[in-house]
C-alpha positions as CSV (number, residue, x, y, z in Angstrom):
1,M,-34.1,5.0,-13.8
2,Q,-36.4,2.7,-12.1
3,N,-37.3,1.3,-15.3
4,S,-34.0,-0.1,-16.6
5,P,-34.0,-4.3,-17.1
6,A,-33.2,-6.9,-14.6
7,Y,-33.7,-10.0,-16.2
8,R,-33.8,-11.2,-20.0
9,V,-36.5,-14.4,-19.7
10,T,-37.1,-17.5,-21.5
11,V,-40.6,-18.6,-21.4
12,A,-41.3,-22.4,-22.7
13,D,-45.1,-22.8,-22.3
14,F,-46.9,-25.7,-21.5
15,G,-47.7,-26.4,-25.2
16,G,-44.0,-25.4,-26.3
17,A,-44.7,-22.6,-27.6
18,R,-41.4,-19.9,-26.3
19,S,-41.2,-16.0,-25.7
20,T,-39.0,-13.4,-24.6
21,R,-39.2,-10.4,-23.1
22,T,-37.2,-8.3,-20.3
23,L,-38.9,-7.9,-16.9
24,T,-37.9,-4.8,-14.7
25,P,-37.1,-5.8,-11.2
26,A,-40.2,-4.7,-9.7
27,E,-41.4,-7.4,-12.2
28,G,-39.3,-9.5,-11.5
29,D,-40.1,-9.9,-8.2
30,I,-43.4,-9.9,-8.3
31,L,-43.3,-13.0,-10.8
32,I,-40.2,-14.9,-7.9
33,D,-43.1,-14.1,-5.0
34,S,-45.9,-15.9,-7.4
35,A,-44.0,-18.6,-8.2
36,L,-42.9,-19.6,-4.6
37,C,-46.9,-17.8,-3.4
38,D,-48.0,-20.8,-6.0
39,G,-45.3,-23.7,-4.5
40,D,-43.8,-23.6,-7.9
41,D,-39.6,-25.2,-8.4
42,V,-38.0,-22.3,-8.2
43,V,-33.7,-23.1,-8.7
44,P,-31.2,-20.4,-8.5
45,D,-27.9,-21.8,-10.8
46,A,-25.4,-23.2,-8.6
47,D,-22.8,-21.4,-10.4
48,R,-22.2,-17.6,-10.0
49,S,-24.5,-16.7,-13.3
50,G,-27.1,-15.7,-10.9
51,R,-29.8,-17.4,-13.0
52,I,-32.8,-18.0,-12.0
53,T,-35.1,-20.8,-13.4
54,I,-38.6,-21.7,-12.1
55,T,-40.5,-24.6,-13.7
56,R,-44.9,-24.8,-12.8
57,T,-45.6,-28.8,-13.2
58,I,-49.2,-29.8,-14.2
59,R,-51.0,-33.3,-14.0
60,G,-54.3,-34.0,-16.0
61,R,-56.5,-34.6,-18.8
62,L,-56.5,-32.5,-21.8
63,S,-59.8,-32.6,-22.1
64,A,-63.4,-34.1,-21.1
65,V,-63.1,-37.4,-23.0
66,D,-59.4,-37.8,-22.7
67,A,-58.7,-40.9,-20.6
68,E,-55.0,-40.1,-20.3
69,L,-54.0,-38.0,-17.7
70,R,-50.8,-36.2,-19.0
71,T,-47.9,-34.1,-17.3
72,L,-46.9,-30.5,-18.7
73,R,-44.3,-28.0,-17.5
74,R,-43.8,-24.4,-17.9
75,V,-40.8,-23.1,-17.6
76,V,-39.5,-19.1,-17.4
77,R,-35.9,-19.1,-17.0
78,L,-34.6,-15.6,-15.9
79,E,-31.2,-14.2,-16.9
80,P,-29.8,-11.9,-14.8
81,V,-28.9,-8.4,-17.5
82,C,-26.4,-7.1,-15.5
83,G,-24.2,-10.3,-15.0
84,P,-23.6,-10.3,-10.6
85,R,-19.7,-11.0,-11.2
86,L,-19.7,-7.2,-11.4
87,V,-21.0,-5.8,-7.9
88,T,-18.3,-4.0,-6.2
89,A,-16.7,-4.2,-2.4
90,R,-18.7,-0.4,-2.5
91,Q,-21.7,-1.1,-3.8
92,Y,-22.0,-4.4,-1.9
93,D,-21.8,-2.3,1.1
94,D,-24.4,0.3,-0.1
95,L,-27.2,-2.8,-0.7
96,T,-26.2,-3.9,2.2
97,L,-27.0,-0.3,4.0
98,I,-30.0,-0.5,1.9
99,H,-31.1,-4.1,2.6
100,D,-30.9,-3.8,6.4
101,R,-33.2,-1.0,6.6
102,D,-36.2,-3.9,4.9
103,A,-37.2,-4.6,8.1
104,P,-40.0,-4.6,10.8
105,G,-39.2,-1.3,12.9
106,K,-37.1,0.3,10.4
107,F,-38.1,3.0,7.9
108,P,-36.9,1.5,4.3
109,A,-34.3,3.6,2.6
110,R,-35.6,6.4,0.1
111,L,-34.7,8.7,-3.0
112,V,-35.0,12.1,-2.0
113,E,-32.9,14.5,-4.6
114,G,-31.2,12.0,-6.7
115,R,-29.5,9.9,-3.7
116,L,-30.5,7.2,-1.2
117,R,-31.1,7.5,2.5
118,A,-30.9,4.4,4.2
119,G,-31.0,5.3,8.0
120,F,-28.3,8.4,8.7
121,A,-26.6,6.0,5.3
122,V,-26.2,8.5,2.4
123,I,-25.7,6.8,-0.9
124,S,-24.6,9.0,-3.7
125,P,-26.6,10.2,-6.5
126,A,-23.7,8.7,-9.2
127,A,-23.8,5.5,-7.2
128,T,-27.5,5.1,-6.7
129,A,-28.2,5.7,-10.1
130,R,-25.3,2.5,-11.2
131,L,-28.0,0.8,-8.4
132,F,-30.5,1.2,-10.2
133,G,-29.3,0.9,-13.3
134,R,-27.8,-3.1,-13.1
135,G,-31.4,-3.9,-12.1
136,W,-30.7,-4.5,-7.8
137,L,-33.3,-2.6,-6.6
138,T,-37.0,-2.3,-6.5
139,S,-39.2,1.3,-6.4
140,H,-42.0,0.5,-4.8
141,T,-45.1,2.5,-4.9
142,D,-45.0,4.2,-1.4
143,G,-41.8,5.7,-2.1
144,A,-39.7,2.8,-0.4
145,I,-36.6,1.6,-2.0
146,T,-36.1,-2.0,-1.7
147,V,-32.6,-5.2,-2.8
148,S,-34.9,-6.8,-5.6
149,Y,-34.3,-10.6,-6.0
150,A,-31.2,-9.7,-8.6
151,G,-29.5,-8.2,-6.1
152,R,-30.2,-9.7,-3.3
153,V,-28.7,-12.9,-5.9
154,A,-25.2,-10.7,-6.0
155,M,-25.3,-9.8,-2.7
156,A,-25.0,-13.9,-1.8
157,L,-22.5,-14.3,-5.1
158,H,-20.3,-11.8,-3.8
159,E,-20.5,-13.7,0.0
160,H,-20.2,-17.0,-1.1
161,R,-17.2,-16.7,-3.2
162,N,-14.7,-20.2,-3.6
163,E,-11.3,-20.7,-2.3
164,I,-9.5,-23.9,-3.0
165,V,-7.0,-24.5,-1.1
166,F,-4.0,-27.3,-2.8
167,I,-2.9,-29.2,0.8
168,G,0.6,-31.1,0.1
169,T,0.9,-34.5,0.9
170,H,5.0,-34.7,0.5
171,R,6.2,-37.8,2.7
172,W,9.4,-39.0,3.6
173,V,10.2,-42.1,1.4
174,Q,13.5,-44.2,2.7
175,R,15.7,-45.8,-0.2
176,S,16.9,-49.9,-0.4
177,D,20.4,-48.3,-0.8
178,G,20.0,-46.4,2.4
179,T,19.3,-43.0,1.1
180,G,16.0,-41.1,1.9
181,G,13.8,-38.1,0.2
182,Y,10.6,-36.6,0.0
183,E,8.1,-37.3,-2.9
184,P,5.2,-36.0,-3.9
185,G,2.3,-37.9,-3.0
186,M,-1.4,-38.6,-3.7
187,P,-3.1,-34.0,-4.2
188,L,-5.3,-33.3,-2.1
189,Y,-7.7,-30.5,-1.9
190,R,-9.6,-28.5,0.7
191,A,-13.3,-26.4,0.1
192,G,-14.1,-22.8,1.5
193,C,-15.8,-20.0,0.8
194,S,-15.0,-16.3,0.9
195,C,-17.4,-16.1,4.0
196,G,-15.2,-18.5,6.4
197,H,-16.3,-21.7,5.8
198,R,-14.3,-24.7,5.1
199,A,-15.2,-28.6,4.3
200,A,-14.2,-30.7,6.3
201,T,-13.5,-33.5,4.7
202,R,-10.8,-33.4,2.1
203,F,-10.9,-34.4,-1.7
204,E,-8.6,-35.8,-3.8
205,E,-10.1,-34.5,-7.0
206,R,-9.9,-30.8,-7.4
207,A,-13.8,-31.1,-8.8
208,C,-15.0,-32.9,-5.8
209,A,-13.8,-29.5,-3.9
210,Q,-15.4,-27.2,-6.9
211,A,-18.4,-29.5,-6.0
212,A,-18.6,-28.8,-2.3
213,C,-18.1,-24.9,-3.2
214,R,-21.2,-25.3,-5.4
215,R,-23.6,-26.6,-2.6
216,H,-22.3,-24.7,-0.5
217,R,-23.0,-21.7,-2.6
218,L,-26.6,-22.7,-3.1
219,N,-27.5,-23.4,0.0
220,H,-27.4,-20.0,1.1
221,L,-29.0,-18.3,-3.0
222,R,-32.0,-20.6,-1.7
223,A,-32.2,-18.9,1.3
224,V,-32.4,-15.6,-0.7
225,F,-35.8,-17.4,-1.5
226,G,-37.0,-18.8,2.0
227,L,-36.2,-22.2,0.4
228,A,-34.9,-24.6,2.9
229,P,-31.1,-26.2,2.3
């Protein structure tokens, strides 16, 4: 179950050649860690798809006799095999238990007779198999079990779901005949998140509120990879 694929990968190489393959959670982790170490551009999608794009840019001459400098890019697109939207509240709690053990001074989670032991907590064999099957766990050669990048992205997306609130702006209008009444004014929208974040700005367009939610979520997705907001 440790070998279940985590990502479908499409590669557009420097020369334009394209290829596709799948990666296990461990292979995906190594690819992403290598890209971060090499200074490649690692960009998670701001939506809830869990997709990641890795771009390596090189600039130079194609040969020793070529006078022109050229810029070439290699683009790697990682698409989760299992959509992060499928994570349940219970699975999120289990992933949190496992991720919390991946810290200095703590013993990492381990697989014991099909069960995951994370500290004093035990995750059932069926729940363990589902987490592995969705590519959200990585098994290491020393027996440690950690949450893969795919799993950590799924956790971040579960934590940061859009909450857009419509704010009514009805106002009292005095008519020329002396009567009055409430009439609808310009609608406003408030951008919020399931984590409790609320944007200070009130937006006249729902699309603007949605964009503010995506910016907030993107900052937290970038944090999964240790990237600055």
